[in-house]
C-alpha positions in Angstrom: -50.3 221.5 101.0 -53.2 219.7 102.6 -51.3 216.4 102.2 -47.7 216.4 103.9 -45.0 216.3 101.9 -43.9 212.6 103.4 -46.9 211.0 102.3 -45.6 212.0 98.4 -42.4 210.0 98.8 -42.4 206.3 97.7 -43.4 204.0 100.3 -39.7 202.1 100.1 -38.1 205.4 100.2 -39.8 206.8 103.6 -37.5 204.7 105.8 -34.2 205.7 103.8 -31.1 207.0 105.9 -28.1 208.5 104.6 -25.1 206.1 104.6 -22.3 206.8 107.1 -18.4 207.3 106.0 -15.2 208.4 106.4 -13.3 211.3 105.8 -16.1 213.9 107.0 -13.6 216.9 108.3 -15.7 219.3 108.7 -17.7 217.5 111.0 -15.2 216.2 112.8 -13.8 220.1 113.0 -17.2 221.1 114.4 -17.6 218.6 116.7 -13.5 218.5 118.2 -13.3 222.5 117.7 -10.1 221.5 116.2 -9.1 223.3 112.6 -9.6 220.8 109.2 -5.8 221.5 108.4 -5.0 220.3 112.1 -6.7 217.3 111.7 -5.2 214.0 110.8 -7.4 212.0 108.9 -7.1 208.4 109.4 -10.5 207.1 108.5 -10.7 207.8 104.5 -8.4 205.3 102.6 -7.3 207.5 99.7 -3.8 208.4 98.6 -1.3 209.5 101.3 0.5 211.7 99.2 -2.2 213.0 97.3 -3.4 214.3 94.2 -0.3 213.7 91.3 0.9 217.2 90.6 0.7 216.3 86.8 -3.3 215.8 87.2 -3.3 219.3 88.8 -1.7 221.0 86.5 -4.3 219.4 83.5 -7.1 220.4 85.8 -5.6 224.1 85.5 -5.0 224.0 81.9 -9.0 223.7 81.2 -10.3 226.3 83.4 -11.2 228.2 80.3 -13.5 225.2 79.3 -15.8 225.7 82.7 -17.9 228.0 80.6 -18.6 225.2 78.2 -20.5 221.9 78.6 -18.3 219.1 79.4 -18.3 215.7 76.7 -21.0 213.9 78.2 -19.9 210.6 77.1 -16.5 211.5 78.5 -14.9 210.3 75.2 -11.1 210.9 75.8 -11.2 209.3 79.4 -13.1 206.6 78.1 -10.4 206.0 75.3 -7.6 206.3 77.7 -8.7 203.6 80.1 -9.8 201.2 77.2 -6.3 201.3 76.0 -4.9 200.9 79.7 -6.9 197.9 80.2 -7.1 196.4 76.6 -10.3 196.6 76.0 -12.7 198.4 73.8 -14.2 201.7 74.7 -17.7 200.9 74.4 -16.7 198.5 77.6 -16.2 201.3 79.7 -18.9 203.8 81.3 -17.5 206.9 83.6 -19.6 208.4 86.4 -19.2 211.3 88.9 -17.4 209.0 91.4 -17.9 205.1 92.0 -20.9 205.8 94.1 -23.1 207.1 90.9 -22.2 204.3 89.1 -23.7 202.0 92.2 -26.8 203.7 92.1 -27.1 204.0 88.1 -26.3 200.1 88.1 -28.8 199.3 90.5 -31.4 201.6 89.3 -31.0 200.4 85.6 -31.7 197.1 86.2 -33.8 196.3 89.3 -37.4 196.8 89.9 -39.5 196.7 92.7 -39.5 193.2 94.9 -36.3 192.0 93.2 -33.9 190.4 95.5 -30.0 191.2 95.6 -27.6 189.6 97.4 -24.3 191.1 99.4 -22.0 190.6 102.0 -22.8 191.5 105.9 -20.3 193.7 106.4 -19.8 195.6 103.0 -19.8 198.8 101.7 -23.2 200.6 102.8 -24.0 202.3 99.6 -25.2 199.1 97.9 -27.7 198.8 100.1 -29.2 202.0 99.8 -28.8 202.1 95.9 -30.8 198.5 96.0 -33.6 200.1 98.5 -33.8 203.2 96.5 -34.8 201.1 93.1 -37.4 199.3 95.7 -35.5 195.9 96.0 -35.0 193.6 98.7 -31.6 192.2 100.1 -30.4 189.2 101.3 -27.2 189.8 103.7 -24.4 186.9 103.5 -22.7 187.3 107.0 -19.2 187.0 106.9 -17.4 184.0 108.7 -15.3 184.7 112.3 -12.0 185.1 110.1 -14.0 187.9 108.4 -14.1 186.3 104.8 -17.1 185.7 102.5 -18.4 182.2 103.0 -18.8 181.5 99.3 -21.2 178.5 99.6 -23.1 180.5 101.7 -23.4 183.3 99.4 -23.8 180.8 96.5 -26.7 179.4 97.9 -29.0 182.5 98.1 -28.3 183.2 94.6 -31.1 180.7 93.1 -33.7 183.6 93.6 -31.5 186.4 93.2 -31.6 189.1 90.2 -28.3 190.9 91.3 -25.4 190.3 94.0 -22.8 192.8 94.7 -19.1 191.9 95.7 -16.5 194.5 96.9 -12.8 192.8 96.5 -10.7 193.4 98.6 -13.8 194.3 100.9 -14.9 197.4 102.8 -14.3 197.4 105.9 -12.6 194.3 106.4 -9.7 195.1 103.8 -9.5 191.6 102.7 -9.8 189.6 99.6 -12.0 186.8 98.2 -10.2 184.0 97.3 -10.0 184.0 93.5 -10.9 180.7 93.1 -14.1 181.4 95.5 -15.0 184.4 93.0 -15.0 182.3 89.9 -16.8 179.6 91.8 -19.7 183.0 92.6 -19.4 184.4 88.9 -20.1 181.1 87.3 -23.3 180.0 89.1 -24.2 183.6 88.7 -23.7 183.3 84.8 -25.4 180.2 84.8 -28.8 181.4 87.0 -28.3 184.9 85.2 -27.9 186.7 88.1 -26.2 189.9 87.3 -22.7 190.6 89.7 -21.2 194.1 90.5 -17.8 193.3 91.5 -16.0 196.3 93.0 -12.1 196.6 92.7 -11.9 200.1 93.8 -9.1 199.3 96.5 -7.8 196.1 94.4 -5.1 199.0 93.2 -3.4 198.7 96.4 -3.0 195.0 96.4 0.4 193.5 95.3 0.2 191.8 92.2 -3.2 193.5 91.8 -3.7 191.8 87.6 -3.6 188.2 89.3 -7.0 189.5 91.1 -9.0 191.4 88.7 -11.3 190.1 86.6 -11.1 192.8 84.0 -9.7 190.2 81.5 -12.8 188.0 82.1 -15.7 190.4 80.8 -15.6 188.3 78.1 -16.5 185.0 79.7 -18.7 186.9 82.2 -21.5 188.7 80.3 -23.1 189.3 83.5 -19.9 191.2 85.3 -19.5 195.0 86.2 -16.5 195.7 87.0 -16.5 198.8 89.2 -12.9 201.0 89.2 -12.0 204.6 91.0 -9.9 207.7 90.5 -10.9 207.9 94.3 -8.6 206.1 96.3 -5.2 205.0 94.8 -5.2 208.3 92.3 -6.8 210.7 95.0 -9.0 212.8 92.7 -11.3 212.5 95.7 -12.8 215.5 95.4 -13.1 215.9 91.7 -15.8 212.3 91.6 -14.5 210.2 88.9 -15.4 206.6 88.9 -15.8 204.1 85.9 -17.1 200.8 85.3 -15.9 197.9 83.0 -18.1 195.3 81.7 -19.6 193.8 78.1 -21.2 195.9 75.4 -24.4 195.2 76.6 -24.5 196.5 79.7 -22.5 199.7 79.3 -25.1 200.4 76.3 -28.1 200.4 79.0 -25.7 202.3 81.4 -24.6 205.0 78.9 -28.4 205.5 78.1 -29.7 205.9 81.1 -26.7 207.9 83.1 -27.9 211.6 83.3 -26.1 213.6 80.6 -22.8 216.0 81.8 -22.3 213.5 84.7 -18.4 214.1 85.1 -17.1 217.7 84.2 -14.3 218.9 82.2 -11.7 219.4 85.3 -12.6 215.9 86.4 -12.0 214.3 83.2 -8.8 216.0 82.4 -7.2 215.1 85.6 -8.2 211.3 85.2 -6.6 211.3 81.9 -3.2 212.2 83.2 -3.4 210.9 86.4 -3.7 207.1 84.8 -0.6 207.8 83.1 1.5 209.1 85.7 3.5 206.3 86.4 5.9 208.1 88.8 3.3 209.1 91.3 1.4 205.7 91.3 5.1 203.7 92.0 6.0 206.5 94.9 2.3 205.7 96.2 2.3 201.9 96.1 5.9 201.7 97.3 4.8 204.3 100.2 1.8 201.9 101.0 4.1 198.8 100.8 6.3 200.1 103.3 4.1 201.7 105.9 1.6 199.1 105.5 4.0 196.8 107.2 5.1 199.4 110.0 1.7 200.3 111.1 0.9 196.5 111.1 3.5 195.6 113.7 2.9 199.0 115.8 -1.0 198.7 115.8 -0.7 194.6 116.7 1.7 196.0 119.7 -1.4 198.2 121.1 -3.1 196.3 124.2 -6.6 195.1 123.2 -5.9 194.9 119.2 -6.9 192.1 117.7 -5.6 193.3 113.8 -6.8 191.4 110.4 -3.8 191.2 108.3 -4.8 193.6 105.6 -4.9 193.6 101.6 -6.0 196.8 100.9 -4.5 200.2 102.3 -6.3 200.0 105.1 -6.6 198.0 108.6 -10.0 196.6 110.1 -9.0 196.0 114.1 -11.5 194.3 116.5 -11.0 196.5 120.0 -13.2 194.9 122.4 -10.2 193.5 124.9 -9.3 197.5 124.8 -12.0 198.3 127.2 -13.9 200.9 124.8 -16.3 200.4 122.3 -15.3 201.7 118.7 -17.4 204.9 119.3 -15.4 205.9 122.8 -12.1 205.2 121.0 -12.8 207.3 117.9 -14.1 210.2 120.2 -11.0 210.2 122.3 -8.7 209.9 119.0 -11.0 213.3 117.6 -10.2 215.1 120.8 -6.6 214.4 120.0 -6.7 215.3 116.7 -7.0 212.1 115.2 -9.7 210.6 113.0 -10.5 206.7 112.6 -13.6 205.2 111.0 -15.9 203.9 113.6 -17.3 200.6 112.2 -20.6 200.5 114.0 -22.7 201.7 111.0 -21.8 198.7 109.0 -24.3 196.0 109.5 -23.6 192.8 110.8 -20.7 194.7 112.9 -20.9 194.4 117.0 -19.6 197.8 118.2 -16.0 196.9 118.9 -14.4 197.4 115.0 -12.7 200.5 113.6 -11.3 200.9 110.2 -7.5 202.5 110.1 -6.3 204.0 106.9 -2.1 203.9 105.9 -0.7 207.2 105.6 2.8 208.8 105.6 5.4 207.2 108.2 5.4 210.7 110.6 1.3 210.7 110.6 1.5 206.4 111.6 4.3 207.5 113.8 1.8 210.0 115.6 -1.3 208.0 115.3 0.6 204.6 117.5 2.2 207.2 120.1 -1.3 208.8 120.6 -2.8 204.9 120.8 -0.3 203.8 123.2 -0.8 206.7 125.4 -4.4 205.6 125.4 -4.1 202.1 125.9 -0.9 201.4 126.3 1.5 198.8 124.7 1.0 194.7 125.0 3.3 193.5 127.7 
């Protein structure tokens, strides 16, 4: 070709870069020379007990269906989700992981030049989806307490078409107070601004139903709520997410999404996982107990400022430790432990890390290695 391929790419896509994520075990294995199975991954905030055994059996039971196309509408799964939350099937869309739905929502409703409001820091794929749609981003910096400045966020909605809110936020693990979130939604509804509310980590929060806005989709016709089978349910590799909103929004997304976006194995596993009450209870009990244990231990590490988490992971300021996040991440990796260096999050200095809650023996090992490297608070 006479023209370089780069000249054929849409102009607003030429500078896009892949978002950095935790859980990159293969990459960590290559960098460290340690086998994947010997690495402890605290960088990915998923169920420490793994996948429900009942869900894995459900996967085995549908192996014979692999030769056929999956149900493009994910009908059975949508029916199960709808019953679980007391909404209609028409209020549910299922995606190939929650991230597909982030991109689907942005791509369906945004045009080049539109403005989108989001916090900084927050989950990086929101910005990626918005930029890919050709829209612009207005970032609202979190306060010194790492909480969303509700008044500043509302002030930016006047010129916006859409807003993204992660609750609890990633990477801070902190909830937006319900009254503040309701104020944002009221103003957004009045202004005609679409709100994408990511509740992926809310299932790890005590009194989850108290903080969820799923029951208010009838009041807020502009609201789309994201949920996932990745975090609590541990179907990370199968990629299943879902969204809940009024029928008008869901109709658009069902028309725009690619066909057969969720494979038959993932659909079957998700149907069973949602109903495995015993596995979910064991997970929540473990998280509750181990979060308290790990918080006490992390607060005892020299140079750590630990933010009390609402979700299943810790956000930590390590500037007093003598290390940057990148340096400490590398030191831990060479000891077989992965944590999340948060330097790639917009709006953060290079001194923040994120650490997931895992099983007790794994949490003990993390604390032991941290104390060997940094020492304890005297």
